[in-house]
C-alpha positions as CSV (number, residue, x, y, z in Angstrom):
1,X,33.5,64.0,-224.2
2,X,36.9,63.7,-224.2
3,X,39.9,62.3,-222.0
4,X,42.7,65.2,-221.4
5,X,45.8,63.3,-220.3
6,X,48.8,65.6,-218.9
7,X,51.4,66.3,-216.4
8,X,51.0,68.0,-213.4
9,X,53.6,70.6,-211.4
10,X,55.1,67.6,-210.0
11,X,55.8,66.2,-213.5
12,X,53.3,63.3,-212.8
13,X,51.0,61.9,-215.5
14,X,47.2,62.7,-214.6
15,X,43.7,62.4,-216.7
16,X,40.5,64.4,-216.5
17,X,37.3,63.3,-218.2
18,X,35.4,66.0,-219.5
19,X,31.4,65.7,-221.0
20,X,30.3,67.3,-224.1
21,X,30.0,70.5,-222.2
22,X,33.1,70.8,-221.2
23,X,32.2,69.9,-217.5
24,X,34.7,67.6,-215.4
25,X,32.8,64.5,-214.8
26,X,35.8,62.0,-213.4
27,X,39.7,62.5,-212.9
28,X,42.8,60.3,-212.1
29,X,42.5,61.0,-208.5
30,X,46.5,60.4,-208.1
31,X,49.4,61.1,-210.2
32,X,51.5,58.5,-212.2
33,X,55.4,58.1,-212.7
34,X,54.5,56.7,-216.1
35,X,52.4,57.8,-219.1
36,X,51.6,54.4,-220.0
37,X,50.1,53.8,-216.6
38,X,48.0,56.9,-216.8
39,X,46.8,55.7,-220.3
40,X,45.9,52.4,-219.0
41,X,43.7,54.0,-216.3
42,X,42.0,55.9,-219.0
43,X,41.3,52.4,-220.8
44,X,39.8,51.2,-217.6
45,X,37.4,54.0,-217.6
46,X,36.8,53.9,-221.1
47,X,35.7,50.2,-221.1
48,X,34.6,49.4,-224.4
49,X,34.1,52.7,-225.7
50,X,36.8,53.0,-227.4
51,X,36.1,55.8,-229.6
52,X,36.2,58.8,-226.9
53,X,39.4,60.8,-227.8
54,X,42.4,61.7,-225.6
55,X,43.6,65.1,-225.7
56,X,47.5,65.6,-224.5
57,X,48.3,68.9,-223.1
C-alpha cells in the first residue's frame, strides 16, 4: 500500500491511495493549491499507520 502525491493538469496537488496490488482504493477528491494541504489530507487518511509510504510524481 502507498500514497501517490502529484500535481494535476491544473497544477493542483492531489493524492491517490493504492493497495498492494496497485489498485486505486481512495483519492483526494479535490485539488489543493498547497502541497502541505494535500499532505495533511494524506495524514488524516493515514491515521496512526504512519508506515505507509508516500511517493511523489
